[in-house]
C-alpha positions, 0 to 999 in steps of 0.5 A, spaced: 917 712 724 920 714 731 924 708 734 919 707 739 913 706 734 918 702 729 920 697 735 912 697 737 910 695 731 916 691 728 912 684 729 905 687 728 900 685 722 898 691 718 891 691 721 893 691 728 897 697 726 891 700 723 887 699 729 892 701 734 893 708 730 886 709 730 885 708 737 891 713 738 889 718 733 882 716 730 876 720 731 873 719 738 867 715 739 864 721 742 864 726 736 861 720 732 856 719 737 854 727 737 854 728 729 850 722 728 845 724 734 845 731 731 843 728 724 838 724 727 834 729 730 835 735 725 833 731 719 827 733 715 824 730 709 823 735 704 816 735 701 815 731 695 821 726 697 821 719 697 819 717 704 822 710 703 829 713 702 828 718 708 826 712 713 831 708 711 836 713 712 834 714 719 834 707 720 841 707 718 843 713 722 840 709 728 843 703 727 850 707 726 849 710 733 847 703 736 854 701 733 857 706 738 854 703 744 849 708 745 842 706 744 836 710 744 829 707 747 825 704 741 819 709 742 824 715 741 827 712 735 820 712 732 819 719 735 825 721 731 823 718 725 816 721 725 818 728 728 822 728 721 816 728 717 813 735 713 806 738 714 803 734 709 804 728 714 800 731 719 794 727 718 798 721 718 801 723 725 794 725 728 792 718 726 798 714 729 798 718 735 791 716 736 791 709 735 798 708 738 800 702 734 805 697 736 810 697 730 817 695 728 821 700 723 819 696 717 811 696 719 812 704 720 815 704 713 810 700 710 804 705 713 808 711 711 809 708 704 801 707 704 800 714 706 804 717 701 801 713 695 794 714 698 796 722 699 798 722 692 792 719 689 788 724 693 791 730 690 786 731 685 786 729 677 792 730 673 792 735 669 796 733 662 795 739 659 792 738 652 792 743 647 791 743 640 797 744 636 796 744 629 790 742 624 792 737 618 785 735 616 778 736 618 778 730 623 786 730 625 789 734 630 795 734 634 795 735 642 801 737 646 801 732 652 803 734 659 810 730 659 812 734 652 810 729 647 805 731 641 800 726 640 795 725 633 788 725 636 783 723 631 775 724 631 775 729 636 770 734 637 772 742 636 775 744 642 
């Protein structure tokens, strides 16, 4: 350490030294703000991914931005979250824009989770992929189930 730094930090506590060094040489808040806002406005939820994880991540980014003393308007925060949704949420977005509900983040997350759950139920019947594998006795057969298990089935009519 140079004489100037050693004299300056001679009686300082370690946390004070770290704070001064971060202020002098740390990443500027402008860079953090820019990278965080880029993450917010470029985030996209992938089809089939959890909407809860995505919205919580977006809320975390928005809170990180506010800790840097850069506050977004509340509606702009919600718009950023809604803009990050894929095309499968188009019906939700249309309904949301028509009704214009007054919601906080947690209410919005709840609506999105309900839509995700309802949307999965409307995808149609689940194909479990039943297939006759082997015959042992006249009334006993083994079936391959969609998750890869083989299950004995009794008293099935001929397939």
